[in-house]
N, C-alpha and C positions, 0 to 999 in steps of 0.2 A: 829341299834345295835352299841354300842360303847364299844370295848373291850380294856382294857389297862392292862399291866402287873402289878399285885399286887394290883389292884383296884377292888372294887365291882362295879357293873353296875350303882348303884344309889348314890354313895358316891363321893363328890367332893375331889379332891386331896389336901392335906394340903400344906400350903405354904412352910413348912420346907422340904417336900419331893421334891417340885419343885426346891427349892434352891439347894438341894443335887444333883438332876439330872443334873443341868446346871453348877455346880461348876467348873468342868473341862473345859467346853467350855468358861466360864467367865475368868478362869485363863489363858487359851491360848490367848484369845482376849486381856487381859491386857498385856501379854507378847509381843504380836505383837505391841501394842501401845507403850510399853516401848522401843522396838527395833527401832521404827520409831522416837521416841522423843529424845532418849539418845545421838545420834551421835555428835551433835554440842558441847555438854557439856563435852564429854569424848574423843574427838578426840585426845587430847594431851596425853591421858593415854595409847595409844597403841591399843585401840579397833578398829576393822574394822567391820562395820555394813552395812547390805544391805537389801533392801525390793524389792520383785518382784511380781507385779500383773501379772497374766498370763491367757491365754485362753487355755482351754483343749477341743479339738474337738473329744470327745470320743463317741464311739458307746456303746451300752448297751445290755448285754445278761445275761440270768439266769432265776431263778424261784423264785416267791414270793408267800407265803401263810401268810396272816396277822395273822391268828389264826387257831386253829385245825379244825374248821368246815367250814372254807372258802375254795373256790376252789384254786387249785394250778395254778397260772398264769405263762405261759412261755413267756419270752421276747427274742427277737432277732432283734435289731434295729441298723441300720447304723447311723453315725453321722447326716446325712441329715434328716433321719427319726426322730432321737432324737430332732434335732433342730426344726422341725415342731411342736413338742409337748412340747417344753421347755417353762416353765413359767418364770423362773428366774435362774441365776447362778452367782457365784462370787468365785474367787480363789486368794489366796495371800499366799506367803511364805516369811519368814524373817530369817536372820541368823546374829549372833554376834560372833566374834572371838577375842581372846586376847591370844597371844603367842600360846600355844597348846590347849587351852580350846575352845570349840565350843558349841554354843547353837542355836537350830533351832526350828522354829514353822511353821506350815502349816495349813491353814484354807480353807475348801471347803464348798460350799453350792450349791445345785441344786434342782429344783422342776420341775416335768414333769407330764403331764396327757396323758393317752393313753388308748387304748382298745386292747384286745387280745381274740382270739376265744377259746371257751371251747369245750371239747369232746361232750357235750350235744347239740351242735349246736347253742348255744347262744354266744354273746359277753360279756366279762366282762370289765367294765371300771375300770382302775387302776390309782390311783394317788400315786406318790412316791416322797417323799421329804427326801433328804439325807444331813445331816450336819456332818462334821467331823472336829476335831481340834487336831492336833498332836504336842507334845512338846518332844524334845529329847535333850540330852546333852552328851558330851563325850570329847575325845581327838583326836588331829590330829598329825600324824607322817609323817615326810618327807621320803617317800618310795624311791625316787630318787631325783636327782637335779631338775627334771622337774615335779614331781608327788607327791601328798600327799594322805594319807589314813585317813579318819575319822572313828572312831569307837564310836557308840553312843547307848544310851538306853533311853527309856522314855515311854510315854503313848499316846494312841489315843482314844479320846472321840467320840462316835457315838451317833447321835440322828436321828432316822429313823422313818418316818411316812409313813404308807402304808394303803391305803383304796381300797376296791374292791366293785363294785356295779354291780349286774346282774339284769336288769330290770324285775320287777315283782316277783323276787325271794329273793334277798339278797342285803343288804347294810351294810357293816361292815368296821371297821377301827381298827388299832392298832398302838401304839407308843412304840418303842423300844429304850431304852437309856442304854448304857453300856460303859465300859472302858476296852480297851485292852492294856496289856503291849506289847512293841515292842522293838526289837533290830535292828540296822541299820548300813550299811556300805556305805561309799561314797568315790569314787576314782576320783580325779581331775588330769588331765594331761594337762600340757602346751604344745601346739603344735607349736606356733610361738609367735612373739611379741604381736599379737592381738587375736590369735585364741587359744581356749582351748576346752577340752571335759570333761564331767562329766558322771559317771555311778553311780547310786544310787539304793540300794535295802533295803527293810526292811521286817521283818517277825514278826508276833505277834498273839495275841489271846490266844493260848495254852489252850483253854477251860476255861479261866478266865472270859472273856466277851463273845467273839465269839468263835466258834470252831477254826477258823483260819482267818487270814487276812495277805495279803502280797502285795507288789508292786515292780515294776521295772521301772526305769527311765533312759533314755540315752539322753544327750543333747550335742549340739555343741554351743559354746559361741563366740561371736565376741565383742571385746572392741571398741565401737564406739567413746568414749571419755574417759577422765580421770575418770569420775564418772558413766558413762552409758554403759551398756552391753545389747546386743541383744542375745536371746537364741531361739533355735528351736530343737525339739526332739520328742521323743515318750514315752508314759507312759501307763502302765498297772496296774490296781488295782483290787484286788479280795477280796470278803468278803463272809464267810460262817457262818451264825448265825442261830441257832435252839434252840427253847425253848418251851416245852409243846405243840408240834404240830405246832408252829409258825416256818416259814422258810424264810430266806432271803439269797439267794445264787446268788449273782450278780457279774459280771465282767464288768469293764469299760476299754476300750482301745482306743487309738487314738493319733494323733499328738498334740503337744502343742507349743505355742509361748509365750515368756516372755520378759519383759522389766525391767531391774534391775537398781536401783539407789544405789550407794555405798558412804558411808561416812567414815571418820576416817583415820587410818593409811593406806597408799597406797603402802608401800614397800612389796616385795615378788612377787609371781607368779601373772599372770593376772587372778586371780580367782574371779569369780563373786559370 
């Protein structure tokens, strides 16, 4: 059984709907590519641009029901358990700044396969693929001589594939694609010549795409050279999405490590 939002079971998805579903993800990807490509050409114009590939060692917990008639699968996995079932993952964030203007993009992708017990005494096989692309823009204010506050707003595009299989009883899947508006705060604090810290939070959904989505991130940064920074911290992200019996209520939490390359204007705080 193949259940998709807004599709009949026997009708192929028109190409224009596919294009609409992935437009936000494509725009975010193009933004990241622009951020990576633009620094050498615009360094003299005062732009400060950076890109950070990172590793997120997150655990996973929550509940997933691909559609109304599917069983509700409960998840509670540590990072080591998630890693055992991880098929693929990629994480990248990029930021561009000029004077007070700030533009930020974050792209995540992960796919895992797992099984979970059901109340009827059987195991349900679960495949979960999550892609998200966030784009925010806003302004930065100097809160103190050693700290800045960024106020931003934007969107987060989600593409979530969930499939459940119970041997001999059920095999079903669902694809959920939606866009959440988000607002974000980012506090950067210079601690010394080479050390700094970052606290970031965003909230979104508001019933537009998901019921709610939010995340918290705390990082410590070390400036290893003029252009390279090392980061370590902790991140929590939560999503609550429900539609016509479908339910995706998941939380990811865990430490993260990042490596930042920076181009362009170097004056100011040691902010990665």
